[in-house]
N, CA, C and O of each residue as an XYZ file, in Angstrom:
504
protein
N      80.621     45.374    -91.516
C      81.369     45.738    -90.333
C      82.865     45.631    -90.654
O      83.303     44.671    -91.289
N      83.619     46.595    -90.223
C      85.054     46.633    -90.483
C      85.844     46.170    -89.268
O      85.410     46.316    -88.125
N      87.013     45.610    -89.547
C      87.930     45.173    -88.496
C      89.278     45.843    -88.746
O      89.808     45.779    -89.855
N      89.824     46.474    -87.739
C      91.141     47.103    -87.841
C      92.207     46.025    -87.686
O      92.136     45.194    -86.780
N      93.191     46.047    -88.573
C      94.304     45.098    -88.523
C      95.514     45.839    -87.975
O      95.854     46.927    -88.440
N      96.163     45.237    -86.977
C      97.344     45.843    -86.369
C      98.283     44.738    -85.943
O      97.853     43.732    -85.379
N      99.572     44.920    -86.211
C     100.580     43.975    -85.779
C     101.856     44.712    -85.391
O     102.211     45.722    -85.998
N     102.528     44.207    -84.390
C     103.829     44.758    -83.997
C     104.938     44.313    -84.947
O     106.059     44.815    -84.860
N     104.642     43.380    -85.853
C     105.626     42.897    -86.820
C     105.762     43.843    -88.019
O     106.588     43.618    -88.903
N     104.953     44.892    -88.039
C     105.056     45.948    -89.052
C     105.134     47.273    -88.307
O     104.733     47.348    -87.146
N     105.643     48.318    -88.952
C     105.777     49.605    -88.265
C     104.424     50.154    -87.803
O     103.409     50.001    -88.482
N     104.436     50.777    -86.665
C     103.241     51.464    -86.185
C     102.932     52.628    -87.119
O     103.833     53.197    -87.734
N     101.672     52.971    -87.218
C     101.260     54.094    -88.051
C     101.949     55.377    -87.572
O     102.081     55.607    -86.370
N     102.383     56.202    -88.519
C     103.026     57.472    -88.161
C     102.063     58.642    -88.342
O     102.477     59.797    -88.447
N     100.788     58.325    -88.374
C      99.745     59.337    -88.518
C      98.409     58.737    -88.118
O      98.354     57.638    -87.566
N      97.327     59.462    -88.398
C      95.994     58.994    -88.007
C      95.416     58.000    -89.017
O      94.490     58.330    -89.758
N      95.963     56.791    -89.042
C      95.475     55.736    -89.934
C      95.791     54.377    -89.322
O      96.575     54.279    -88.378
N      95.180     53.340    -89.863
C      95.411     51.963    -89.429
C      96.342     51.279    -90.419
O      96.418     51.682    -91.580
N      97.048     50.248    -89.972
C      97.906     49.491    -90.889
C      97.068     48.886    -92.012
O      97.493     48.860    -93.167
N      95.878     48.401    -91.666
C      94.961     47.850    -92.656
C      93.571     47.794    -92.045
O      93.400     47.842    -90.827
N      92.585     47.691    -92.927
C      91.198     47.551    -92.498
C      90.578     46.420    -93.307
O      90.654     46.399    -94.535
N      89.964     45.479    -92.593
C      89.261     44.382    -93.262
C      87.779     44.715    -93.290
O      87.183     45.073    -92.274
N      87.197     44.588    -94.482
C      85.758     44.756    -94.665
C      85.269     43.529    -95.425
O      85.553     43.377    -96.613
N      84.540     42.659    -94.745
C      84.128     41.395    -95.361
C      85.357     40.552    -95.634
O      86.137     40.270    -94.724
N      85.533     40.149    -96.884
C      86.687     39.324    -97.248
C      87.805     40.143    -97.881
O      88.785     39.578    -98.367
N      87.670     41.461    -97.882
C      88.661     42.328    -98.503
C      89.442     43.081    -97.433
O      88.869     43.620    -96.486
N      90.764     43.106    -97.604
C      91.644     43.829    -96.684
C      92.325     44.942    -97.477
O      92.951     44.692    -98.507
N      92.195     46.169    -96.982
C      92.785     47.353    -97.600
C      93.980     47.783    -96.752
O      93.824     48.147    -95.586
N      95.165     47.740    -97.341
C      96.400     48.078    -96.637
C      96.710     49.560    -96.805
O      96.555     50.115    -97.892
N      97.140     50.184    -95.741
C      97.726     51.517    -95.856
C      99.098     51.371    -96.488
O      99.661     50.277    -96.524
N      99.629     52.472    -96.984
C     100.965     52.446    -97.563
C     102.004     52.074    -96.522
O     101.950     52.527    -95.379
N     102.941     51.251    -96.930
C     104.065     50.870    -96.079
C     105.324     51.473    -96.674
O     105.583     51.351    -97.871
N     106.101     52.124    -95.826
C     107.408     52.620    -96.220
C     108.452     51.738    -95.533
O     108.097     50.951    -94.655
N     109.725     51.847    -95.907
C     110.722     50.918    -95.386
C     111.202     51.224    -93.963
O     112.385     51.473    -93.731
N     110.268     51.200    -93.033
C     110.614     51.373    -91.627
C     110.821     50.011    -90.989
O     110.064     49.076    -91.253
N     111.831     49.895    -90.163
C     112.085     48.680    -89.394
C     111.113     48.683    -88.219
O     111.120     49.623    -87.424
N     110.277     47.655    -88.090
C     109.262     47.665    -87.038
C     109.818     47.860    -85.629
O     109.217     48.574    -84.827
N     110.936     47.250    -85.320
C     111.479     47.302    -83.955
C     111.967     48.688    -83.563
O     111.932     49.053    -82.388
N     112.425     49.464    -84.551
C     113.021     50.764    -84.234
C     112.220     51.959    -84.745
O     112.355     53.069    -84.229
N     111.391     51.733    -85.753
C     110.674     52.840    -86.375
C     111.552     53.685    -87.276
O     111.123     54.730    -87.765
N     112.785     53.238    -87.500
C     113.731     53.967    -88.346
C     113.727     53.398    -89.761
O     113.365     52.242    -89.976
N     114.135     54.231    -90.726
C     114.249     53.794    -92.106
C     115.371     52.764    -92.202
O     116.447     52.954    -91.634
N     115.114     51.673    -92.922
C     116.126     50.637    -93.105
C     117.343     51.233    -93.817
O     117.202     52.082    -94.696
N     118.517     50.788    -93.434
C     119.739     51.234    -94.100
C     119.871     50.520    -95.438
O     119.475     49.362    -95.574
N     120.424     51.210    -96.418
C     120.703     50.558    -97.685
C     120.044     51.232    -98.869
O     119.433     52.294    -98.755
N     120.187     50.580   -100.009
C     119.721     51.117   -101.285
C     118.255     50.778   -101.532
O     117.552     50.337   -100.623
N     117.801     50.985   -102.760
C     116.403     50.736   -103.115
C     116.043     49.268   -102.920
O     114.902     48.960   -102.579
N     116.983     48.365   -103.128
C     116.706     46.942   -102.922
C     116.401     46.668   -101.455
O     115.447     45.953   -101.150
N     117.183     47.216   -100.556
C     116.926     47.051    -99.121
C     115.598     47.688    -98.738
O     114.840     47.124    -97.950
N     115.313     48.866    -99.296
C     114.040     49.525    -98.991
C     112.872     48.685    -99.496
O     111.884     48.520    -98.781
N     112.966     48.153   -100.707
C     111.868     47.353   -101.261
C     111.648     46.097   -100.425
O     110.506     45.736   -100.141
N     112.728     45.429   -100.031
C     112.569     44.223    -99.194
C     111.879     44.554    -97.876
O     111.020     43.797    -97.424
N     112.243     45.675    -97.255
C     111.611     46.045    -95.990
C     110.132     46.348    -96.194
O     109.296     45.943    -95.385
N     109.808     47.052    -97.263
C     108.400     47.360    -97.556
C     107.607     46.065    -97.741
O     106.532     45.913    -97.162
N     108.127     45.135    -98.539
C     107.395     43.887    -98.768
C     107.352     43.026    -97.510
O     106.364     42.326    -97.289
N     108.398     43.056    -96.677
C     108.341     42.366    -95.379
C     107.230     42.958    -94.515
O     106.500     42.224    -93.848
N     107.102     44.278    -94.526
C     106.058     44.934    -93.747
C     104.670     44.562    -94.266
O     103.772     44.269    -93.476
N     104.486     44.572    -95.594
C     103.200     44.169    -96.168
C     102.884     42.720    -95.806
O     101.743     42.393    -95.479
N     103.896     41.853    -95.863
C     103.700     40.449    -95.525
C     103.232     40.298    -94.076
O     102.333     39.504    -93.798
N     103.828     41.046    -93.157
C     103.442     40.971    -91.749
C     101.992     41.408    -91.550
O     101.262     40.790    -90.775
N     101.570     42.461    -92.238
C     100.190     42.926    -92.124
C      99.241     41.898    -92.741
O      98.176     41.625    -92.186
N      99.623     41.328    -93.883
C      98.788     40.299    -94.523
C      98.571     39.122    -93.574
O      97.452     38.630    -93.427
N      99.645     38.679    -92.937
C      99.538     37.552    -92.007
C      98.702     37.909    -90.786
O      97.957     37.069    -90.282
N      98.813     39.144    -90.304
C      98.003     39.576    -89.161
C      96.516     39.596    -89.507
O      95.663     39.444    -88.632
N      96.217     39.783    -90.785
C      94.824     39.801    -91.245
C      94.308     38.404    -91.567
O      93.146     38.238    -91.937
N      95.175     37.394    -91.427
C      94.762     36.027    -91.707
C      95.006     35.601    -93.143
O      94.429     34.616    -93.605
N      95.850     36.326    -93.849
C      96.139     35.998    -95.239
C      97.623     35.851    -95.482
O      98.399     35.561    -94.571
N      98.001     36.058    -96.734
C      99.400     35.992    -97.145
C      99.550     36.803    -98.424
O      98.557     37.183    -99.045
N     100.770     37.062    -98.807
C     100.989     37.870   -100.006
C     100.409     37.224   -101.260
O     100.085     37.933   -102.212
N     100.271     35.897   -101.287
C      99.692     35.277   -102.474
C      98.195     35.532   -102.600
O      97.587     35.152   -103.601
N      97.596     36.167   -101.600
C      96.174     36.551   -101.663
C      95.994     38.014   -102.079
O      94.865     38.483   -102.228
N      97.093     38.726   -102.264
C      97.025     40.132   -102.692
C      96.563     40.181   -104.138
O      97.116     39.500   -105.001
N      95.541     40.995   -104.398
C      94.992     41.113   -105.758
C      95.419     42.398   -106.450
O      95.342     42.500   -107.675
N      95.870     43.381   -105.673
C      96.317     44.649   -106.259
C      97.418     45.252   -105.417
O      97.361     45.240   -104.188
N      98.428     45.783   -106.100
C      99.519     46.522   -105.458
C      99.592     47.916   -106.059
O      99.390     48.103   -107.259
N      99.878     48.875   -105.221
C     100.220     50.219   -105.673
C     101.653     50.489   -105.266
O     101.983     50.417   -104.082
N     102.511     50.800   -106.230
C     103.919     51.074   -105.955
C     104.192     52.547   -106.225
O     103.710     53.102   -107.212
N     104.964     53.176   -105.349
C     105.266     54.605   -105.449
C     106.775     54.775   -105.329
O     107.373     54.390   -104.325
N     107.381     55.352   -106.353
C     108.832     55.532   -106.413
C     109.174     56.995   -106.630
O     108.536     57.681   -107.428
N     110.185     57.466   -105.915
C     110.649     58.838   -106.148
C     111.592     58.904   -107.345
O     111.903     59.995   -107.824
N     112.051     57.751   -107.833
C     112.953     57.700   -108.989
C     112.569     56.487   -109.829
O     112.899     55.353   -109.481
N     111.868     56.729   -110.938
C     111.395     55.620   -111.762
C     112.523     54.853   -112.437
O     112.281     53.778   -112.986
N     113.740     55.369   -112.415
C     114.862     54.595   -112.961
C     115.167     53.388   -112.071
O     115.920     52.502   -112.474
N     114.592     53.345   -110.871
C     114.788     52.217   -109.956
C     113.698     51.148   -110.095
O     113.633     50.202   -109.310
N     112.854     51.319   -111.100
C     111.734     50.418   -111.352
C     112.189     48.962   -111.497
O     111.577     48.070   -110.909
N     113.246     48.706   -112.264
C     113.718     47.336   -112.487
C     114.191     46.692   -111.188
O     113.950     45.504   -110.969
N     114.852     47.446   -110.334
C     115.324     46.905   -109.054
C     114.142     46.517   -108.168
O     114.172     45.474   -107.515
N     113.105     47.348   -108.143
C     111.916     47.035   -107.350
C     111.204     45.813   -107.934
O     110.734     44.958   -107.184
N     111.121     45.723   -109.268
C     110.524     44.545   -109.904
C     111.245     43.274   -109.491
O     110.605     42.263   -109.201
N     112.573     43.316   -109.463
C     113.358     42.140   -109.094
C     113.045     41.704   -107.664
O     112.895     40.512   -107.397
N     112.946     42.661   -106.750
C     112.609     42.329   -105.366
C     111.180     41.814   -105.274
O     110.911     40.862   -104.541
N     110.266     42.428   -106.004
C     108.872     41.984   -105.974
C     108.764     40.508   -106.340
O     107.949     39.785   -105.767
N     109.577     40.059   -107.288
C     109.524     38.657   -107.707
C     110.053     37.706   -106.628
O     109.838     36.498   -106.722
N     110.732     38.223   -105.620
C     111.131     37.398   -104.475
C     109.941     37.138   -103.542
O     109.950     36.167   -102.786
N     108.931     37.990   -103.592
C     107.793     37.934   -102.672
C     106.494     37.459   -103.325
O     105.611     36.942   -102.640
N     106.373     37.630   -104.633
C     105.145     37.289   -105.360
C     105.489     36.355   -106.511
O     106.580     36.426   -107.078
N     104.545     35.477   -106.849
C     104.737     34.591   -107.991
C     103.480     34.630   -108.855
O     102.434     35.118   -108.429
N     103.599     34.117   -110.061
C     102.465     34.114   -110.989
C     101.337     33.260   -110.417
O     101.602     32.234   -109.793
N     100.115     33.656   -110.615
C      99.693     34.881   -111.285
C      99.907     36.091   -110.363
O      99.482     36.095   -109.208
N     100.564     37.093   -110.896
C     100.892     38.295   -110.123
C      99.650     39.152   -109.896
O      98.709     39.101   -110.687
N      99.642     39.942   -108.815
C      98.523     40.861   -108.600
C      98.508     41.961   -109.656
O      99.523     42.250   -110.289
N      97.349     42.560   -109.831
C      97.271     43.781   -110.645
C      98.126     44.829   -109.950
O      98.315     44.775   -108.735
N      98.652     45.802   -110.732
C      99.588     46.741   -110.123
C      99.609     48.054   -110.879
O      99.424     48.107   -112.095
N      99.838     49.094   -110.130
C     100.167     50.386   -110.729
C     101.490     50.827   -110.128
O     101.790     50.525   -108.973
N     102.278     51.540   -110.917
C     103.535     52.104   -110.439
C     103.510     53.578   -110.762
O     103.312     53.968   -111.913
N     103.709     54.395   -109.751
C     103.559     55.840   -109.899
C     104.836     56.526   -109.431
O     105.353     56.234   -108.352
N     105.332     57.431   -110.248
C     106.459     58.260   -109.852
C     105.958     59.439   -109.038
O     105.035     60.136   -109.460
N     106.549     59.667   -107.888
C     106.135     60.750   -106.993
C     107.337     61.626   -106.678
O     108.483     61.191   -106.797
N     107.067     62.860   -106.277
C     108.169     63.784   -106.000
C     108.799     63.552   -104.632
O     109.980     63.846   -104.443
N     108.043     63.034   -103.682
C     108.565     62.802   -102.334
C     107.666     61.811   -101.609
O     106.491     61.653   -101.940
N     108.250     61.144   -100.605
C     107.517     60.222    -99.744
C     107.870     60.523    -98.292
O     108.879     61.176    -98.028
N     107.045     60.053    -97.333
C     107.327     60.322    -95.928
C     108.728     59.879    -95.523
O     109.244     58.876    -96.015
N     109.325     60.634    -94.630
C     110.648     60.362    -94.057
C     111.759     60.309    -95.111
O     112.837     59.775    -94.850
N     111.498     60.858    -96.293
C     112.515     60.921    -97.328
C     112.846     59.594    -97.980
O     113.887     59.482    -98.629
N     111.991     58.571    -97.832
C     112.272     57.263    -98.424
C     112.067     57.303    -99.934
O     111.480     58.242   -100.470
N     112.560     56.269   -100.608
C     112.476     56.204   -102.064
C     111.331     55.332   -102.563
O     111.019     55.347   -103.754
N     110.696     54.565   -101.660
C     109.703     53.576   -102.099
C     108.621     53.391   -101.055
O     108.885     53.386    -99.852
N     107.390     53.238   -101.541
C     106.230     52.932   -100.700
C     105.320     52.010   -101.493
O     105.292     52.070   -102.723
N     104.579     51.160   -100.800
C     103.614     50.292   -101.472
C     102.379     50.151   -100.602
O     102.454     50.161    -99.373
N     101.231     50.017   -101.272
C      99.997     49.667   -100.588
C      99.391     48.476   -101.319
O      99.883     48.092   -102.379
N      98.343     47.891   -100.776
C      97.804     46.670   -101.359
C      96.342     46.499   -101.017
O      95.803     47.142   -100.116
N      95.716     45.601   -101.775
C      94.384     45.098   -101.478
C      94.480     43.576   -101.538
O      95.034     43.011   -102.481
N      93.933     42.927   -100.517
C      93.991     41.467   -100.414
C      92.579     40.938   -100.222
O      91.761     41.567    -99.551
N      92.295     39.790   -100.807
C      91.016     39.111   -100.610
C      91.290     37.783    -99.932
O      92.112     36.993   -100.394
N      90.595     37.547    -98.836
C      90.745     36.298    -98.091
C      89.380     35.678    -97.873
O      88.355     36.352    -97.982
N      89.371     34.395    -97.564
C      88.104     33.691    -97.318
C      87.604     33.941    -95.921
O      86.552     33.428    -95.540
């Protein structure tokens, strides 16, 4: 049986999807872009500001599901400019510590609302 995860501390879905879905002890996160939950607008600033907002959004969804970012086992990162990879890595280390989750980083041509960064995740909780 699946449980839909929803929190006002993360942006509302901008399409026909849920913020996350829990199935058993596994939580599957939809992609988060750097939207400010209170306004639904893209956060102002550079890739560092966008990455922090994305990870803040993932953290809010993780907590709504009864977990935390340290329970994330896999991250998917999507960048429109792979030259910004090091900046995103630096921000990621503010939110995650060793042992780090498994991760893929993919360069994409475009993301919703013209943002430069998106991330999704899988979390396992008890």
